[in-house]
N, C-alpha and C positions, 0 to 999 in steps of 0.2 A: 137551287139550279134553274136555270132557265130553260124553256122547253128545246132550245137549240142546241144547249150544251151537252156533251157527252161525259159518260163516266170514264175514268181511266181504263176500266174493263172492256167497256163498249168499244173503245178506240184501239186497244190492244186485240180484241176478237177480230176485228176488221182489218187490222195489219196482219195478224197471223192468216187469215183466211187468204189475204192477197199474196202473201209470201208463199204460202203452200201452192196455190195455183200457178205463180210464177216459176216456182222451182220445179213443178211438174213439166210444164210446157216447154221449159228452157233445159230439160234433162238433156237432150240429145243434141244441143248446139244453141243457137240464137234464137231469140223470138221478138218479133217486132209486132206492135200493135197499138190501137187507138182504145181510149177507154170506152168508147161507146159499143166498140165491138165485144168487149168481154164483161160489160156490167152485169148482164143476166146470169153469167156463169159464176160470178164471185158474189152475187147479190149485195152489189154496191151502186151507187148513183155515178155518173161519169165525174161529177164534182170531186166525191169522197175519194175515187180513184186517182185523180188528178192530183189532189192534196196529198195522198199517201204517198205517191210515186215521187213526188218532188222531195217530201221528208225522206223516203228512203234513199234517193239518189244523192242526198246530203249526209246520210248517215255515217256515222264512224264507227257503228256497231258491226260486229262481224256477222253479215247476214248471207255469205256466201254466193252473193250474186252482184254482178256488175251491172249498174242500172245507168242508163244515159238517155237525156233528152235528145232525140235523133233529128227530128224535123217539125216542122209546123206547116201545115197545109189544110186550113178548115178545123184541124184540131191537132194536138200534140200526138206525135208518134214516137213511141218509146222502144227503145233497144234493150233487152234483157239477155244476159248470158252469165253461165255459171263462172264464178271466179277461179 
């Protein structure tokens, strides 16, 4: 495995951590955010968050969240809402 490749459990852990954060923050309604503003909270890089958000927004899995790429002004803004 190369130094940049991640094991499935590392990737799953990052996704689980991000989903938990999103569920908590969107519990009372909508959440709008840019990756750079939550990176420290979820202990992920902005690139990791962006990649996971794109994956989650296209996901057919039952994640109980509606995830939408909302706008782009110097960085992507994501909209998250409980499904």
